[in-house]
N, C-alpha and C positions, 0 to 999 in steps of 0.2 A: 694559335689556333686551339680552341676547346673541342675536343672530341664528345657529341652528344649520344654517340652509340651505346646503349646501356646504361646512361648516366640516369639517376633517380633525381626526379625533380618534383617538388610539392608548389603547386600553382594554387594560391588562395586568391579568392574571387573567380574562379574558374568557369562561373555560368554567366559571367558578365559579358558585354560586348566585346570587350577586350581581353580579358582573362581566357575566355573560351578559345578564341583565335590563337593567343600565345599558347594555351596548352596542345591545341591541335597542331601548330606548326612545330612544336618541341617533339611530338611523339610522331610526326611525318619524318623528323630528324634522325629518329631512333632513340630517343629518349624514353624512359619509363616514367610516365606522368601520374602523380597522385593529385587528385583535384579535391578542393575543398571550396564550400561556399555556404551561405546560409538559408538559400531557398530549397525546399526538397522538390518544389515543382520543375526547376530547371537544373538539377543536379541528379546524375543517374552513373551507374558503372560500377563495377567491382572495386576499383580504386577510387571511390568518391566518398567524400566524409562531410557531413552537416556541421558547422561550425559558427556559433555567434560569438563574434570577436568582440562583442561588448561585455560578455559575461567573464567573472573571475574564474582563473585557471583554464580558459579555453586555447590560449596558445600552447600550454604546457602540454593539454591533451591531444590537442591536433597533432603536435609534433610527435608525441610518443606514439599515436595510432600511424602516422605517416611511415614512420622510422620501422615500426614493427611490421609493416607491410612488407618491406623488402629488405630489412635488414642494415639499411644506410640511406645516407642522403648525401647528395652531390650538389644540390640547387634548389635555391627557394626564390619563388616570384611572388610578390604580392601585388596583386591588381585588384584588390577589393578596396572600395572607397565610396563616399557619399557626398553629397553636394547641397548647398542651401543658398538662395538668393535672397538679395534684399538689403535696405540700407540699415546701417548700423545702428541707428537709433531704435531698430524695431527687432533685432536679434535678441532671442530668448536666452536664457541659462540652458534650457533643455537642448536648443539647437546647438549651443557652444558645445556642450558637454558630448553630444553625439558624433559632433563632427570631430574633436579632436580623439574621441575614444577610437573611431574608426580608421581616421585618416593619419594620425600621429602614433598615439598609443599603443595601438593593437600593432602595426608593424615594429614598432621596438621591442614589443614583448616576442612577437614572432623571431625576429632577428635574435635576441638574447636566447631564445630556448633551442634555436638551431645550432648555435655555435659549438656546442661539444660534438654534433655530429658531423658538422662541416670541417672541425678540426681533425677528425680521424679521415675524412676524404681527402684533405689536404696531405697529410702523413703518408697516404696512400697513393699519392701523386695523380689524383683524379681532376685537380683545378676546379674546386668548388667556387659557386658564384651566387650572390645575392642580388636580386632584380627589385627595385622599387619605382614606382610611376608616380612622381610628385606632381609632374605636368608644368605648364608654363607658368602658371599662376606662382609657382614659386620664385620664378625669376623676375615676374611682372606682377605685382599684385593689382587686383583689378577691383575698381569702384563697384560697388552692388555684390561684391563677392569677397569682401573683406576678410570675413570669419573662415570661408573655405580657403582664400590664400593663405591665411596666416597658419591654418592647420596643415597646410601642404609644405608651405616654408619651413614649419617645425620639423615635418620629416626630412627634407632635404639638406636641413642644418645637420640631424643626428645622422644621415647617411654620408656626408662629405666627413664628418669626424670619424666613423664607423671605417671607411676605407682606408684613411691613415692610420687607424688603430689595428685593423686585421691583416693589412698587407704582409706584415711581418710573420703572421701564420700561415699565408699562402691561401687567403680568403679573399676572393674579389668582391667587392660591392660596386654596382653600377645603377645610377639613378637616371631614370628616362623622363624627360620633360616636353612630351611634344606638346603641340598646341590644340587647339578646340578639336575634337575627333567626333565623327557621326556615330556615336553609340547612344543608347538610352538613356545613359546617367542623368541627363539634363531634364529628362521628362518625368522624374520621381524624386524630386528633391525632398529633403528634410523639412525646408522651408520655403516660401515664396515661388515665384514663376520664372522661367527661364527667360532672358531677352531674346529679341530676333537675333540670332547669331548669324554671321556670313557663314557658307559653307565650309564644313570642316574637312580635316583630314581622313581619307578612307582607313578604317579600322584595321581592314588585312593589311594595308602597306606600313602601317604604325606597328603592328605586331610582327610583321616581317622584319622592320629595322630592328625591334628590340631583339629578336631572335638571332639576328645577324651580329649584334652588338656582343651578345653571348658567346657566339661562336668564334667571333673576331678577337675576343679577351679585351674589349674596351671597358673603360672604367668610368665614364660619364657621356650621357647622350642629351646633350642640351638642346634646346628648342630648335636651334639651325640644324640639327642633324636630321630632321623630319621635313 
């Protein structure tokens, strides 16, 4: 069991439909939550930082600010992401670049920058954890979502290897792959328009499952976990 009472967590994408709920539930469980997002209209509070993860140095700067706020870091939750719809023949270079920058490269950079601080947390027996959300498309790449699926599969592959590499340092890495969830992500895609999805998962339930996985020491949350 991981004790969240007083643990310092950075939640990236904390103004989104899922990230905001995870941040809220972590705080309710006793964690000190530092929130980060790129939209100033939906991000507020003393422990809130604006961050555009597509900009050079943003991961390093955000991590430094988060650690400076409380002097330590015990958890990193990466809930930021973008989606794009449409056939492969119509995907543009700009869409590909943005999808991979936000869904794959930014999480990789954030994890890299968090490692020195999480290593200290592990040495002090605080059970540090990294959480990513690659989603069901990382398991089952989907037609009409090929580029999005590929960006999330890249993240899932990185996290699988990272979990094996970092466990000796006492740092747990957990990837969550819920199915379609009823957030607003699909309503503002980078490109294309969302198809008529069947009813999705309740975001409150998905967030609760992820927080439970953090507490219970789980290392992987495949789609069947939701």
